[in-house]
C-alpha positions as CSV (number, residue, x, y, z in Angstrom):
1,M,54.3,61.5,-97.7
2,D,55.5,58.1,-96.8
3,S,52.4,56.3,-95.6
4,E,54.3,54.3,-92.9
5,N,55.3,57.5,-91.2
6,Q,51.9,59.0,-91.0
7,E,50.4,59.3,-87.7
8,L,47.3,57.4,-86.9
9,P,44.2,59.3,-85.9
10,A,43.9,59.7,-82.1
11,H,41.2,57.8,-80.4
12,P,38.4,60.1,-79.0
13,D,39.0,61.5,-75.6
14,L,36.2,59.7,-73.5
15,S,37.5,60.6,-69.9
16,H,34.7,63.1,-69.4
17,I,32.3,60.5,-69.1
18,E,31.7,59.3,-65.8
19,G,32.3,55.5,-65.2
20,I,33.4,55.2,-68.8
21,G,34.9,51.7,-68.4
22,P,32.2,49.3,-69.3
23,S,30.7,47.1,-66.6
24,L,30.0,43.4,-67.3
25,L,26.2,44.4,-67.6
26,D,27.1,47.0,-70.2
27,K,28.9,44.6,-72.3
28,A,26.4,41.9,-72.1
29,I,23.6,44.3,-72.9
30,E,25.5,45.5,-75.9
31,A,26.4,42.0,-77.0
32,L,22.9,40.8,-76.7
33,V,21.3,43.7,-78.4
34,F,23.6,43.5,-81.2
35,A,23.0,39.8,-81.6
36,A,19.5,39.7,-81.4
37,D,17.3,39.4,-84.7
38,E,14.5,41.4,-83.0
39,P,14.0,43.8,-80.3
40,I,15.0,42.0,-77.1
41,T,13.2,42.7,-73.8
42,R,14.9,43.8,-70.6
43,A,13.4,40.5,-69.0
44,V,15.3,38.4,-71.5
45,I,18.5,40.4,-71.1
46,A,18.2,40.1,-67.1
47,S,17.5,36.4,-67.4
48,I,20.5,35.5,-69.6
49,Y,22.7,37.8,-67.7
50,T,21.9,36.0,-64.4
51,E,22.1,32.6,-66.0
52,V,25.8,33.2,-67.3
53,C,27.3,34.9,-64.6
54,G,25.3,34.0,-61.7
55,H,24.9,37.6,-60.4
56,E,21.7,39.0,-58.9
57,L,19.1,39.7,-61.5
58,P,19.4,43.1,-62.6
59,S,16.2,45.4,-62.6
60,P,14.9,47.2,-65.5
61,D,16.4,50.4,-63.9
62,D,19.8,48.7,-63.8
63,I,19.3,47.9,-67.6
64,D,18.3,51.5,-68.5
65,E,21.2,53.1,-66.6
66,S,23.6,50.5,-68.5
67,V,22.0,51.5,-71.8
68,E,22.4,55.1,-71.1
69,R,25.9,54.6,-70.4
70,I,26.4,52.7,-73.5
71,N,24.7,55.4,-75.5
72,D,26.8,58.0,-73.8
73,Y,29.8,56.3,-75.1
74,Y,28.5,55.9,-78.6
75,E,27.8,59.6,-78.6
76,A,31.2,60.7,-77.4
77,A,32.9,58.4,-79.8
78,D,30.7,59.9,-82.8
79,R,29.3,56.3,-83.5
80,A,26.7,55.8,-86.3
81,F,24.4,53.8,-83.9
82,R,22.6,53.8,-80.6
83,I,20.5,51.4,-78.5
84,R,17.0,52.4,-78.7
85,E,13.5,51.4,-77.4
86,W,11.7,49.5,-80.1
87,A,8.6,47.6,-80.3
88,G,8.7,47.1,-76.4
89,G,12.3,45.9,-76.2
90,L,15.8,47.2,-77.2
91,R,17.6,47.0,-80.4
92,M,20.6,48.8,-82.3
93,A,19.5,51.7,-84.6
94,S,21.6,54.0,-86.8
95,V,21.6,57.7,-86.1
96,P,19.2,59.9,-88.3
97,E,22.3,61.3,-90.4
98,M,22.9,57.8,-91.7
99,A,19.3,57.5,-93.2
100,P,20.2,58.3,-96.7
101,Y,22.9,55.5,-96.8
102,I,20.7,52.9,-95.5
103,Q,17.6,54.0,-97.4
104,I,19.5,53.2,-100.7
105,L,20.7,49.9,-99.2
106,K,17.3,48.9,-98.4
107,S,15.7,50.0,-101.6
108,Q,18.1,47.8,-103.6
109,D,16.6,44.6,-102.0
110,Q,13.5,44.4,-104.2
111,R,12.4,41.0,-103.3
112,K,11.3,42.3,-99.8
113,R,10.3,45.6,-100.6
114,I,6.7,46.5,-99.7
115,T,4.8,47.7,-102.7
116,R,2.6,50.9,-102.6
117,S,-0.6,48.8,-102.6
118,L,0.7,47.0,-99.4
119,M,1.6,50.3,-97.8
120,E,-1.9,51.5,-98.5
121,T,-3.5,48.4,-97.0
122,V,-1.3,48.3,-94.0
123,A,-1.9,52.2,-93.2
124,I,-5.5,51.7,-93.3
125,L,-5.2,48.5,-91.0
126,A,-3.0,50.2,-88.7
127,Y,-5.0,53.3,-88.0
128,R,-8.4,51.4,-87.9
129,Q,-7.4,48.1,-86.0
130,P,-8.9,45.8,-85.2
131,V,-10.4,45.8,-88.6
132,A,-12.3,43.5,-90.9
133,K,-11.2,43.1,-94.6
134,S,-14.4,44.3,-95.8
135,E,-13.8,47.7,-94.1
136,I,-10.2,47.9,-95.6
137,E,-11.9,47.1,-99.2
138,S,-14.4,49.8,-98.6
139,V,-11.6,52.4,-98.1
140,R,-9.3,51.2,-100.8
141,G,-12.0,50.5,-103.4
142,V,-10.4,47.2,-104.5
143,N,-10.5,43.7,-103.3
144,C,-7.7,43.1,-100.8
145,D,-7.2,39.4,-100.6
146,Y,-3.9,39.4,-102.1
147,A,-2.6,42.4,-100.2
148,I,-3.5,40.9,-96.7
149,R,-2.0,37.6,-97.6
150,R,1.3,39.3,-98.5
151,L,1.3,41.4,-95.3
152,M,0.7,38.3,-93.4
153,E,3.5,36.6,-95.2
154,H,5.7,39.5,-94.4
155,G,4.7,39.2,-90.6
156,L,3.2,42.6,-90.4
157,I,-0.4,41.9,-89.7
158,D,-2.1,38.9,-88.0
159,V,-5.8,37.8,-87.1
160,V,-6.6,39.3,-83.7
161,G,-10.2,38.2,-83.2
162,R,-13.7,38.0,-84.8
163,A,-16.3,40.7,-85.2
164,E,-19.5,40.5,-83.3
165,S,-21.7,41.4,-86.2
166,I,-23.4,38.7,-88.3
167,G,-20.7,36.5,-90.1
168,R,-18.3,37.0,-87.5
169,A,-15.6,38.1,-89.9
170,L,-12.1,38.0,-89.1
171,L,-10.4,41.0,-87.6
172,Y,-6.6,41.9,-88.5
173,G,-4.1,44.0,-86.4
174,T,-0.5,44.9,-86.7
175,T,2.1,42.9,-85.0
176,D,5.4,43.6,-83.3
177,R,7.3,43.0,-86.7
178,F,5.2,46.2,-87.9
179,L,6.4,48.2,-85.0
180,E,10.0,47.0,-85.6
181,L,10.0,47.7,-89.3
182,F,8.5,51.3,-88.8
183,G,10.5,52.2,-85.9
184,L,7.6,52.3,-83.4
185,N,7.6,51.3,-79.8
186,A,3.6,51.2,-79.7
187,V,0.8,51.8,-82.2
188,S,0.1,54.9,-80.2
189,D,3.2,56.3,-81.6
190,L,1.8,56.5,-85.2
191,P,1.5,60.1,-86.2
192,N,-1.9,61.8,-86.2
193,L,-3.4,63.4,-89.2
194,R,-2.0,67.0,-88.4
195,E,1.5,65.6,-88.0
196,I,1.2,63.8,-91.4
197,E,0.1,66.9,-93.0
198,E,3.0,68.9,-91.5
199,I,5.4,66.1,-92.7
200,L,4.2,66.0,-96.2
201,A,4.4,69.7,-96.4
202,D,7.8,69.9,-95.2
203,P,10.3,70.8,-98.1
204,A,13.0,68.5,-96.5
205,F,10.5,65.7,-96.8
206,Q,9.6,66.6,-100.4
207,K,13.4,66.6,-101.4
208,E,14.1,63.2,-99.7
209,R,10.9,61.5,-101.3
210,A,12.2,62.8,-104.7
211,K,15.7,61.3,-104.2
212,L,14.0,57.9,-103.1
213,L,11.8,57.8,-106.0
214,M,14.7,58.3,-108.4
215,T,16.7,55.8,-106.5
216,S,14.3,52.8,-106.2
217,G,12.3,53.6,-109.3
218,L,8.8,53.9,-107.7
219,D,7.6,55.8,-110.5
220,S,7.3,52.7,-112.6
221,L,5.8,49.4,-111.3
222,S,8.0,46.6,-110.3
223,S,7.3,43.1,-111.3
224,E,5.9,42.5,-107.9
225,E,3.8,45.7,-108.2
226,S,2.5,44.4,-111.5
227,L,1.5,41.0,-110.0
228,D,0.0,42.7,-107.2
229,T,-2.3,44.6,-109.7
230,L,-2.9,41.8,-111.8
231,D,-4.1,39.5,-108.9
232,E,-6.4,42.2,-107.5
233,D,-8.0,42.9,-110.8
234,S,-8.5,39.3,-111.8
235,I,-10.1,38.9,-108.4
236,E,-12.4,41.7,-109.1
237,I,-13.4,40.4,-112.5
238,K,-14.2,37.0,-110.8
239,D,-16.4,38.5,-108.1
240,D,-18.3,40.6,-110.8
241,A,-18.7,37.4,-112.8
242,E,-20.3,35.7,-109.8
243,I,-22.6,38.7,-109.2
C-alpha cells in the first residue's frame, strides 16, 4: 500500500475526562516537574507560578488537583509516565511496565553504577540510621572507609551528627538523593523484613533478577568492584599491621 495514502492513527478520545483542557497552572506544573533535575516541592512550584503570572499563590491542594488532572490525561492517552510524589516533592516517573527498558539503559552506565559492596553498606545504613561507621563495619565484617566515601561522593549519605558515647563518632544518615534514587517518599517507606522476604520469594522477582544479572554482568566483578575490594582489603591489612 502506498504510504502516502495510509491514514494516521487517531488521537485517543479524551473527551470523557472532566476539564481536559489544561489550565495555566496545569501546564506550569508539567513544565516545572519535567525541567527540574530533582523532585520539586509544591512551595517552589507555587512561588514560581505566582512570580511569573502574578496570580494568587496556589495552595498545595490546588497543585494536587492539577497533578491529578495531568495524570488522568496521561492515563487516558496511555502515556509511559506520570507525575509522582518523590522524596518530599514531585517528579516525572515512568509506569512500571516500562521498567525492563529503563533497567537495561541504566545498567549500561557503568560509571555511575552502585556496586554490590556499596549497596550492602547503604542498606545497613538506611535501616539503622543514624549510625556510626564502626557499627556498619561490625555488620559487614570489613572496613567501610572506601564505601562510605563513595556513597558520600554519590550524594546518597551524609554526616547527620555525632554519637553521645566516648569518642563522639560521626553518625551517618541517608539523603534526599537516596530517596530519589530508590523511589521513596520517606525512609519509613522502606520495606520491612517480612516484605523483603515476600519479594525475594516472588517468582516474578527471581525471573527479573536473573535477567538483570545477565544484562549487567553482575556475576563478574566490574573494574570498580575490583577497586572496591582491593581498597577495603588493603585497608584491613594496614589495620592488622598496626595492631
